[in-house]
C-alpha positions in Angstrom: -0.4 0.2 -0.3 0.7 2.9 -0.8 0.1 6.9 0.7 0.8 9.9 -0.6 -0.8 13.3 1.3 -1.6 16.4 -1.2 -2.1 19.0 2.1 -5.7 18.9 4.1 -7.2 15.5 4.2 -6.5 14.7 0.7 -5.2 11.7 -0.1 -3.8 8.9 -2.9 -3.9 5.6 -2.0 -2.4 2.9 -4.4 -3.9 -0.4 -2.8 -4.5 -4.0 -4.7 -3.7 -2.7 -7.8 -6.4 0.6 -7.3 -5.8 4.1 -7.6 -8.3 5.7 -4.8 -8.5 9.3 -4.0 -10.1 9.9 -0.4 -11.3 13.5 -0.2 -9.6 15.7 -3.5 -9.6 19.1 -1.9 -7.2 20.6 -4.8 -8.1 23.4 -6.5 -8.1 26.0 -3.5 -6.0 24.3 -0.8 -2.8 25.9 -0.5 -0.9 22.5 0.3 -1.7 20.6 -2.8 1.4 19.7 -4.4 1.1 21.4 -8.1 1.0 19.6 -11.2 0.9 16.1 -9.1 -3.1 15.8 -11.2 -0.7 15.9 -14.5 1.1 12.9 -12.8 -2.0 10.9 -12.6 -2.6 8.6 -15.5 -5.9 6.9 -13.7 -8.0 6.9 -10.7 -10.5 4.2 -9.8 -11.9 5.5 -6.7 -12.8 8.7 -5.3 -14.2 8.5 -1.3 -15.8 11.7 0.0 -15.9 11.4 3.8 -18.2 14.3 4.1 -19.8 17.0 2.2 -17.9 20.3 2.8 -16.7 21.9 0.8 -12.8 21.2 1.7 -13.4 17.5 1.5 -15.9 17.1 -1.5 -13.5 19.7 -3.2 -13.1 18.4 -6.6 -15.0 14.9 -6.8 -17.4 15.6 -9.7 -14.3 16.9 -11.9 -12.0 14.3 -11.1 -14.9 11.3 -11.3 -15.9 12.5 -14.9 -12.2 13.6 -15.9 -11.1 10.0 -15.0 -14.6 7.4 -14.9 -14.1 7.0 -11.3 -16.5 5.5 -9.5 -17.6 7.8 -6.0 -18.2 6.3 -2.7 -19.6 7.9 0.0 -22.7 8.9 1.7 -26.0 8.2 -0.4 -26.9 12.0 -0.1 -23.3 13.0 -1.6 -23.4 10.4 -4.3 -27.2 11.9 -5.4 -25.3 15.4 -5.2 -22.7 14.5 -7.9 -24.5 12.1 -9.5 -26.4 15.6 -10.5 -23.4 16.8 -11.8 -22.9 14.5 -14.3 -21.0 11.7 -12.7 -22.4 8.3 -13.6 -20.7 5.4 -11.4 -21.7 5.7 -7.5 -21.8 4.0 -4.8 -24.1 5.3 -2.1 -23.5 4.4 1.1 -24.2 4.7 4.8 -22.7 5.1 8.0 -21.8 1.3 9.5 -22.2 -0.5 5.5 -19.3 -2.1 3.8 -18.8 -2.8 0.2 -16.6 -4.3 -2.0 -15.5 -2.8 -5.3 -12.2 -3.8 -7.2 -10.9 -5.7 -4.5 -10.9 -2.7 -1.9 -13.5 -3.4 1.1 -14.8 -0.2 1.9 -16.7 0.1 5.3 -18.2 3.9 6.0 -18.0 4.4 10.2 -19.0 7.5 12.3 -17.4 10.6 13.0 -18.5 13.5 14.7 -18.8 16.8 13.0 -21.5 18.1 10.2 -21.6 17.6 6.4 -23.6 20.3 4.4 -22.9 22.8 1.6 -24.0 26.8 1.7 -25.9 28.3 -0.8 -26.7 32.0 -0.8 -26.4 31.5 3.6 -28.1 28.3 3.5 -27.3 25.3 4.5 -28.0 22.0 2.4 -27.5 19.0 3.5 -25.0 16.4 2.8 -25.8 13.7 5.0 -23.9 12.5 7.8 -20.1 12.6 8.4 -18.1 9.8 8.2 -14.7 8.0 8.3 -13.5 5.3 6.1 -11.6 2.0 7.0 -10.3 0.7 3.4 -9.4 -3.3 3.5 -7.2 -5.4 1.0 -4.0 -7.6 0.8 -4.1 -8.3 4.9 -3.6 -4.0 5.3 -6.4 -1.9 6.7 -6.2 1.8 6.8 -8.1 4.1 8.9 -8.9 7.7 7.5 -11.5 9.7 10.7 -12.3 12.1 8.2 -13.3 15.4 10.4 -14.2 14.3 13.7 -14.3 15.1 17.4 -12.8 12.3 19.9 -15.2 9.9 20.5 -14.3 6.9 22.6 -16.4 4.3 20.1 -13.2 4.1 17.9 -12.3 1.2 20.3 -14.8 0.0 18.6 -13.9 0.5 15.3 -10.4 -1.1 16.4 -12.0 -4.2 17.7 -14.1 -4.7 14.3 -11.3 -3.5 11.8 -8.6 -3.9 13.3 -6.8 -0.9 11.2 -2.8 -1.0 10.7 -2.7 2.9 10.0 -4.2 5.6 10.9 -4.6 9.2 9.1 -5.6 11.3 12.0 -6.8 15.0 11.8 -4.9 17.1 14.5 -5.7 20.7 13.4 -8.2 21.4 16.1 -10.7 24.0 16.2 -12.8 21.9 13.6 -11.6 18.5 14.5 -9.1 16.9 17.4 -6.4 18.7 18.3 -3.0 17.1 19.4 -4.1 16.6 22.7 -7.2 15.0 21.7 -6.2 13.1 18.5 -3.5 12.0 21.1 -6.1 10.1 23.6 -7.8 8.5 20.7 -4.4 6.5 19.6 -2.6 5.8 23.2 -6.3 5.0 24.6 -8.6 3.9 21.3 -6.7 3.0 18.4 -3.9 0.1 18.0 -2.2 1.7 15.0 0.9 0.8 13.5 1.4 4.2 11.9 0.1 7.2 12.4 -0.1 10.4 9.9 -1.6 13.9 11.1 -3.8 15.4 8.5 -6.0 18.1 8.3 -3.6 20.7 9.5 -1.6 24.2 8.2 -3.7 24.2 5.0 -5.0 28.0 6.8 -4.6 30.0 9.7 -7.3 28.9 11.8 -5.7 24.9 12.2 -3.3 25.6 14.9 -2.7 22.2 15.9 0.8 21.5 16.2 1.7 18.3 14.2 5.2 18.4 16.4 2.9 18.9 19.5 1.0 15.5 18.4 3.4 13.0 17.9 5.4 13.8 21.1 2.0 13.2 23.1 1.6 9.8 21.5 2.8 6.9 23.1 1.4 3.8 21.0 2.3 3.4 17.1 4.9 5.7 15.2 4.0 9.2 14.1 4.9 10.4 10.5 4.7 13.8 9.6 4.4 14.1 5.6 4.8 16.9 3.7 2.2 17.7 0.7 3.5 15.2 -2.4 5.0 12.7 0.1 4.5 9.2 -0.9 5.1 6.2 1.6 4.9 2.7 2.0 3.1 0.7 4.3 
């Protein structure tokens, strides 16, 4: 499994011969590595954790360009379907699907999920995290979330070895609460802090987070950096 962090909560995952994007907020993302899209020849699936614009991002455009399948909450799938995306795998929390040899499990997250149009929220269903499983590997992208003790159930049920964990504070866990998640509820081998440094409002410091984590290895990535796990 290869992971490339594309800034904020966006990732390119290579797993079981599939090219998977998660939360592809590229346009307007100051941390997105410019030129990355030009080197991307294929996308098989796009996973969206929730309907905020800094996560839904370029989903519809990229799904149309690459013929990718969008995997997301029912409401999000219907939204991008209305923009011409044809390949959809609508889900809801607690469900799992098998797509191209990869198992996708939608798990809870504590956050919100809506688009704002002319000052009015348009619901995008509930926020979520995702567990991706294939080739004996299990990866947990927590989405945008507060700390919650049922993360222990996610660990018990799906046994993720790799966690992509938000630490930016204000809109998600900060370093202290994210460290509690890793030290007390999750049993991850590798932890990648996400959702930090994109904007000034995200004040969570990844070095502070790393210093607090006592279980698992924390790897702080640079946007565009690829690691193999």
